[in-house]
MARFIKOL-689342 format. One line per 5 residues: number of its first residue (from 1); for each residue x, y, z of C-alpha. Coordinates in steps of 0.05 Angstrom, whole numbers. Layout:
N
NUM> X,Y,Z ~ ...
***
This chain:
290
1> 3220,3183,1953 ~ 3252,3223,1998 ~ 3292,3286,1968 ~ 3360,3301,1979 ~ 3330,3363,2014
6> 3287,3309,2061 ~ 3364,3279,2078 ~ 3395,3340,2095 ~ 3336,3365,2138 ~ 3355,3310,2190
11> 3427,3277,2171 ~ 3466,3339,2144 ~ 3465,3375,2227 ~ 3537,3362,2223 ~ 3572,3304,2226
16> 3614,3318,2286 ~ 3530,3325,2329 ~ 3525,3254,2306 ~ 3587,3225,2331 ~ 3566,3247,2403
21> 3515,3203,2423 ~ 3520,3144,2374 ~ 3575,3091,2377 ~ 3644,3111,2370 ~ 3676,3065,2323
26> 3626,3048,2263 ~ 3566,3114,2277 ~ 3518,3066,2272 ~ 3456,3100,2266 ~ 3411,3041,2258
31> 3384,2992,2313 ~ 3434,2947,2344 ~ 3431,2876,2355 ~ 3436,2863,2431 ~ 3437,2789,2440
36> 3505,2773,2477 ~ 3524,2846,2480 ~ 3538,2895,2543 ~ 3554,2955,2516 ~ 3529,2998,2449
41> 3595,2990,2409 ~ 3589,2915,2413 ~ 3519,2904,2399 ~ 3517,2951,2333 ~ 3582,2907,2313
46> 3539,2850,2317 ~ 3483,2877,2275 ~ 3533,2893,2223 ~ 3558,2811,2231 ~ 3485,2799,2219
51> 3478,2835,2148 ~ 3539,2814,2122 ~ 3518,2746,2140 ~ 3447,2749,2109 ~ 3472,2774,2050
56> 3524,2710,2042 ~ 3579,2764,2037 ~ 3647,2728,2021 ~ 3712,2757,2017 ~ 3728,2782,1937
61> 3652,2803,1930 ~ 3631,2873,1891 ~ 3581,2898,1946 ~ 3536,2954,1945 ~ 3507,2999,2003
66> 3438,3025,1989 ~ 3427,3081,2037 ~ 3510,3070,2066 ~ 3508,3129,2117 ~ 3564,3142,2139
71> 3596,3078,2123 ~ 3603,3042,2184 ~ 3579,2980,2147 ~ 3628,2993,2094 ~ 3685,3001,2146
76> 3666,2938,2177 ~ 3662,2898,2107 ~ 3728,2935,2096 ~ 3766,2904,2164 ~ 3729,2843,2166
81> 3728,2827,2093 ~ 3793,2860,2068 ~ 3799,2831,1988 ~ 3723,2863,1979 ~ 3706,2925,1937
86> 3642,2967,1971 ~ 3608,3023,1947 ~ 3556,3062,1979 ~ 3492,3099,1964 ~ 3472,3163,2006
91> 3438,3228,1989 ~ 3466,3261,2045 ~ 3527,3300,2022 ~ 3565,3300,2076 ~ 3548,3235,2093
96> 3590,3219,2033 ~ 3640,3267,2040 ~ 3659,3237,2118 ~ 3665,3164,2076 ~ 3716,3195,2032
101> 3748,3235,2096 ~ 3765,3163,2121 ~ 3805,3133,2060 ~ 3783,3071,2072 ~ 3816,3015,2018
106> 3765,2982,1968 ~ 3706,3033,2000 ~ 3679,3087,1949 ~ 3614,3127,1960 ~ 3578,3175,1923
111> 3518,3221,1935 ~ 3463,3184,1895 ~ 3407,3148,1896 ~ 3392,3077,1874 ~ 3337,3107,1821
116> 3395,3144,1784 ~ 3447,3090,1789 ~ 3453,3052,1725 ~ 3461,2981,1714 ~ 3522,2972,1675
121> 3574,2910,1666 ~ 3595,2905,1732 ~ 3556,2864,1773 ~ 3555,2866,1846 ~ 3555,2795,1887
126> 3521,2828,1943 ~ 3475,2880,1965 ~ 3458,2909,2043 ~ 3410,2967,2051 ~ 3392,2986,2129
131> 3345,3027,2148 ~ 3343,3061,2072 ~ 3274,3026,2047 ~ 3238,3085,2102 ~ 3259,3128,2052
136> 3239,3100,1985 ~ 3162,3112,1985 ~ 3136,3178,2019 ~ 3061,3189,2059 ~ 3033,3222,1994
141> 3050,3160,1964 ~ 3021,3120,2006 ~ 2955,3158,2009 ~ 2953,3145,1933 ~ 2973,3062,1951
146> 3036,3072,1912 ~ 3082,3047,1949 ~ 3088,2982,1935 ~ 3103,3005,1861 ~ 3160,3034,1892
151> 3188,2982,1928 ~ 3177,2940,1870 ~ 3216,2983,1828 ~ 3274,2980,1878 ~ 3279,2901,1875
156> 3278,2896,1801 ~ 3341,2948,1800 ~ 3372,2896,1854 ~ 3361,2848,1800 ~ 3390,2877,1746
161> 3456,2909,1785 ~ 3475,2849,1820 ~ 3500,2774,1797 ~ 3444,2712,1792 ~ 3476,2690,1859
166> 3474,2749,1893 ~ 3436,2758,1966 ~ 3403,2822,1996 ~ 3419,2837,2071 ~ 3356,2883,2088
171> 3345,2914,2158 ~ 3281,2961,2155 ~ 3224,2986,2201 ~ 3153,2961,2195 ~ 3095,2993,2221
176> 3051,2932,2246 ~ 2970,2971,2253 ~ 2936,3033,2250 ~ 2955,3070,2318 ~ 2912,3057,2384
181> 2919,3117,2417 ~ 2929,3198,2413 ~ 3003,3190,2438 ~ 3012,3145,2389 ~ 2980,3182,2332
186> 3025,3249,2349 ~ 3085,3202,2354 ~ 3078,3181,2289 ~ 3064,3251,2257 ~ 3124,3286,2294
191> 3166,3227,2271 ~ 3154,3229,2190 ~ 3137,3309,2189 ~ 3188,3338,2241 ~ 3241,3285,2246
196> 3244,3245,2173 ~ 3203,3290,2123 ~ 3194,3255,2063 ~ 3187,3183,2080 ~ 3140,3132,2110
201> 3138,3066,2141 ~ 3133,2997,2099 ~ 3083,2942,2123 ~ 3108,2880,2117 ~ 3061,2853,2068
206> 3080,2913,2025 ~ 3159,2879,2024 ~ 3127,2815,2010 ~ 3087,2833,1959 ~ 3140,2876,1927
211> 3187,2817,1918 ~ 3142,2765,1885 ~ 3172,2727,1839 ~ 3234,2766,1841 ~ 3258,2754,1910
216> 3246,2692,1970 ~ 3263,2705,2041 ~ 3308,2655,2066 ~ 3319,2683,2135 ~ 3277,2736,2175
221> 3291,2756,2255 ~ 3238,2806,2284 ~ 3281,2852,2330 ~ 3236,2921,2354 ~ 3258,2911,2420
226> 3333,2913,2412 ~ 3309,2988,2383 ~ 3281,3003,2448 ~ 3356,2987,2484 ~ 3395,3019,2417
231> 3345,3088,2430 ~ 3350,3085,2513 ~ 3438,3085,2490 ~ 3436,3143,2445 ~ 3393,3182,2499
236> 3437,3172,2553 ~ 3502,3196,2500 ~ 3462,3254,2485 ~ 3445,3269,2558 ~ 3518,3264,2571
241> 3535,3311,2515 ~ 3478,3362,2536 ~ 3533,3422,2554 ~ 3570,3404,2494 ~ 3510,3404,2436
246> 3477,3468,2472 ~ 3532,3507,2465 ~ 3548,3483,2396 ~ 3488,3466,2369 ~ 3433,3504,2405
251> 3388,3481,2459 ~ 3327,3475,2407 ~ 3378,3416,2370 ~ 3379,3386,2442 ~ 3313,3390,2457
256> 3285,3361,2388 ~ 3335,3306,2391 ~ 3318,3285,2452 ~ 3234,3291,2433 ~ 3259,3243,2378
261> 3296,3194,2402 ~ 3230,3182,2465 ~ 3174,3179,2413 ~ 3211,3136,2374 ~ 3222,3082,2436
266> 3151,3087,2453 ~ 3136,3071,2380 ~ 3180,3003,2388 ~ 3161,2999,2469 ~ 3079,2991,2445
271> 3097,2949,2374 ~ 3065,3008,2337 ~ 3126,2995,2299 ~ 3186,2942,2294 ~ 3237,2928,2261
276> 3260,2862,2206 ~ 3327,2841,2188 ~ 3315,2795,2128 ~ 3368,2758,2081 ~ 3335,2756,2014
281> 3354,2712,1953 ~ 3344,2712,1877 ~ 3273,2672,1861 ~ 3285,2613,1817 ~ 3224,2598,1768
286> 3192,2535,1793 ~ 3165,2490,1738 ~ 3129,2425,1752 ~ 3145,2364,1685 ~ 3088,2306,1698
***
């Protein structure tokens, strides 16, 4: 699993830095849904609404957000499900500080991994996790074929901390195939070594294997092309803020993030990587009586 130092290396540049190119209201750093959207804000709200739907989230629920980022999804839940209680887990101290500074009703957050969040008497009625699964297994784990056991552990944990009827609204990037050319190989190595250290992408079969006898997929949506448009929107915003970024953080930071956004866009354009939004509900024992 990515360490706190791995997460800090990317996400803790500065909270204000990311606000320069993400959507203004929710500061969401994951793929948006562009079906009926005309701008980034609308597209991100559509994504947040879908994740809540996939988690079967209801007003008054106790909800846990695994990998909560700057709390955009929790803010959306707070606004649209005002009686829900939402708790977020992140490995970025600056992200958890930002969430606490917003001071949202019924919203809490802490700097902790799911592995170190023990089950207790308070069971969650819904689980949401948006682009956090990518940080659960490392490239080294994959080289030893350990990633499926790690994902199994996560879904076992989900069962332990949630009620029998709780569903999971999951969004995650997946890898679809080996690289076809040197550009894809270079892009993937750059992203995993220089942008998101300590992380690796699962395959859809990894997820399927990890949920056997635990969860079943009730809905799945594949929207990798939406990430192309999202990355283009972020790049356009970052380019508009070039002078501010260079002055505050240095030209190297600006160029690094432009390179990162371009590399990620190419991966989704060629479908070397894709993105799934999945609704998972607890598997029920099947017994046949003759």
